[in-house]
C-alpha positions in Angstrom: 103.3 121.2 103.9 105.7 118.7 102.5 106.5 117.9 98.8 103.8 116.4 96.7 101.2 117.7 99.7 98.1 118.4 97.8 94.1 117.8 97.8 92.1 115.6 96.0 88.4 115.3 95.4 85.5 114.2 93.4 82.5 116.5 92.5 79.9 116.9 89.9 80.5 120.2 88.8 79.8 122.4 85.5 81.8 125.8 84.4 84.9 127.0 86.1 87.0 125.3 89.0 89.1 128.0 90.8 91.7 127.4 93.9 92.6 130.0 96.0 96.3 129.5 97.1 98.5 131.5 99.5 102.2 131.0 100.1 104.9 133.1 101.4 107.4 132.4 98.5 107.4 131.3 94.7 105.6 127.8 94.6 104.4 125.5 92.0 102.0 123.1 91.7 100.6 120.1 89.3 97.1 119.5 88.4 95.4 116.2 87.6 92.1 116.3 86.1 90.2 112.8 85.7 93.7 111.2 86.3 95.2 112.9 83.4 98.0 115.5 84.1 98.0 119.2 82.8 101.2 120.3 81.5 101.0 123.9 82.8 102.6 124.4 85.8 100.2 126.3 88.2 102.5 129.6 89.9 101.9 131.4 92.9 104.2 134.0 94.3 104.5 136.0 97.5 100.7 136.1 98.1 97.4 135.0 97.6 96.5 133.7 94.2 93.1 132.1 92.5 94.2 130.0 90.2 91.8 128.6 87.4 92.3 124.8 87.0 89.8 123.6 84.6 86.5 124.7 82.4 83.8 121.7 82.2 80.8 121.7 80.1 77.8 119.9 81.4 77.4 118.8 85.1 79.6 115.7 85.2 81.6 113.6 87.8 85.3 114.9 87.9 88.2 113.9 90.1 90.4 116.6 90.9 94.1 116.4 92.4 96.4 119.3 93.2 99.5 118.8 94.3 102.5 121.0 95.5 105.6 120.9 93.2 108.0 122.6 95.8 109.4 121.2 98.7 108.9 123.0 102.2 112.1 124.5 102.5 111.7 127.1 99.5 108.0 127.9 100.2 104.9 127.2 102.7 101.5 127.1 101.1 98.0 127.0 102.1 94.9 126.2 100.2 92.0 128.9 101.4 89.2 128.2 98.8 87.8 126.4 96.1 85.0 127.6 94.0 83.0 125.7 91.5 79.4 125.2 90.1 78.4 121.7 91.8 79.2 119.9 94.8 81.6 117.3 96.2 80.9 113.9 96.8 82.8 111.0 98.8 86.1 110.9 98.6 88.2 108.6 96.4 89.3 105.5 97.8 92.6 105.4 99.7 95.1 103.3 98.0 95.7 99.5 99.4 99.5 100.0 98.6 101.8 102.3 100.4 105.6 102.9 99.7 108.4 104.5 101.7 111.4 106.0 99.9 114.6 107.0 102.0 116.2 109.4 99.9 117.7 112.7 99.9 117.1 116.3 97.9 116.8 114.2 94.5 113.7 112.4 95.6 112.3 116.0 96.3 113.0 117.0 92.6 115.7 119.0 93.4 117.0 120.8 90.3 115.3 118.1 87.9 114.0 120.5 85.7 117.0 122.3 85.2 120.6 121.8 83.6 124.1 123.2 84.0 123.2 126.4 82.8 120.5 126.8 85.1 120.9 129.7 88.0 119.7 128.5 91.4 118.6 124.9 90.4 117.4 124.2 93.8 115.1 126.9 93.2 111.3 126.1 92.5 111.5 127.1 89.0 114.4 124.2 88.7 112.2 121.6 91.0 109.0 119.5 90.3 108.6 116.4 93.0 106.1 114.7 90.7 108.7 114.2 87.9 111.1 113.0 90.5 111.6 109.0 90.8 110.0 108.6 94.0 106.5 110.0 93.1 106.8 108.3 89.6 107.3 105.2 90.9 104.7 105.6 93.4 102.2 106.5 90.8 103.2 103.5 88.5 102.7 101.2 91.2 99.3 102.5 92.4 101.1 103.3 95.8 100.6 106.2 98.1 104.1 107.6 99.5 104.3 107.5 103.4 106.7 109.7 105.7 108.4 108.8 108.8 109.0 110.8 111.8 110.8 109.8 115.3 109.1 112.0 118.3 109.7 111.6 122.1 107.8 112.5 125.2 109.3 115.5 127.3 111.4 113.1 129.6 112.8 111.6 126.6 112.0 108.1 127.7 109.7 107.1 125.3 110.5 107.2 121.3 108.1 106.5 118.5 108.2 106.1 115.3 105.4 107.4 113.5 104.4 106.6 109.8 101.8 108.7 108.0 100.7 109.7 104.6 103.1 112.2 103.0 100.4 114.6 102.5 99.1 114.9 106.4 100.4 116.6 108.6 101.2 115.3 112.1 98.9 116.5 115.1 101.2 116.3 118.2 98.5 116.6 120.6 96.6 114.1 119.0 99.0 112.0 119.0 100.1 112.7 122.4 96.5 112.1 123.8 96.4 108.5 121.8 100.0 107.4 123.6 98.7 108.8 126.9 101.5 111.1 127.4 101.6 115.1 128.0 103.4 116.0 125.4 105.6 114.9 122.2 108.2 116.8 120.4 110.5 115.8 117.4 113.3 113.6 118.7 116.9 115.9 118.1 119.5 114.6 115.6 121.8 113.6 118.7 119.0 111.5 120.4 118.4 109.6 116.8 121.9 109.0 116.5 122.4 107.2 119.9 118.9 105.7 120.2 118.9 104.2 116.6 122.0 105.1 114.9 120.0 107.1 111.9 119.6 111.1 111.4 116.7 112.6 110.5 115.3 112.0 107.3 116.6 108.1 107.6 114.3 106.8 109.9 112.2 104.3 108.8 111.3 100.7 109.7 113.4 99.0 107.6 116.3 100.9 108.6 116.0 100.2 112.5 115.6 96.8 112.0 118.8 96.5 110.2 
């Protein structure tokens, strides 16, 4: 449930397309239909809400992309239902080019919609990651943003740098099974500092090499 997390699918559909979202706080979402950004910001407040994303005439193939503008520290959200008249086809092709940004709150769009008079500039109303430099750069380059995390086994004798798509949740059980270890957890800030001289949020392949 990180910044720019979301869903993308292709479907033959007609009539209204709706998505039901559950959020524990205030969250905003950006929608792209057939590659074109819809200007409206879709808002969900404290609970579940059904959003009408588009209305289609005829039964044609469309690509839909729904992205969360709000970072996880402000709201945790879940897509619970997609409703449409039609059927979903194969997933869009994955991008061939991946890019990693090492940044701070500005990378998440912290306060990028506000100005000096804005109240609570770090709140969801004034934040939109899809208007931040990292997201815009990756879109212009046709790249997919990746994130990196550092995990370790229970004994702290093995440490792993894991790179995965920004909108994918890390499955610790699956990863532990792949690495043939009983359990993995996120490395502490102290362990990371001692091991690679970096803190959480800074870890990257280039950071380690440097």
